[in-house]
N, C-alpha and C positions, 0 to 999 in steps of 0.2 A: 507492499498499499504506502505511496508517497505519502512526502510530509507533507504537509498544508499548511496554513499562514491562521492561527487560531486569536490574534489579536494586533492592533498597530493602531497607538494613538497621537495627539500631540497636546500639549497645553497652547491655549490661543488665551490673551489677556491683553484688553486695552491700554493706551501709557498718555500720556503729556507731553513725554520726553521720548519721542523715537530713535533721535542721535545717540541720545545718552544712553539707555536701554542697547543698542547693538554695538556701542563703545565698551559697556562693562560685558555682557559676551565676548567678546573679542578679546581683552585685558583680561577675563576672570576663568573663559575658558577655551577660549583660542578660537573659538568659530568667527568665521568673516561672514556676518548678515548683511545680503543686500535689502534693499526695499522688499523683496519677496519672500523672503527668506534666507533659509541653508541648504546645502545639499550636503547628505553623508553616502560616502563610499560604505559597501557591504560586498562579500563572497558569496557564491554562490555554497553548500555546505557538502555537496555531492561533486561539487566542481569547483575547484578554490578560484581555478586562474581564470573565472568568467566572475567579472564584476556588476552591479547593479546600482544603483543609485534611487535613491529615496531624498524628495524634497518636501 
């Protein structure tokens, strides 16, 4: 039986200083966030040479 995704979630909130929030995420977490969010690279469990991306 193939493996299945059982969940995928995000955190969404509004703020009054989006540039400040982007700066905080960059400084403390190393995320380079643009106005649309961030892209995360991952690899397939059964074929680690294959990359995938989530935005």
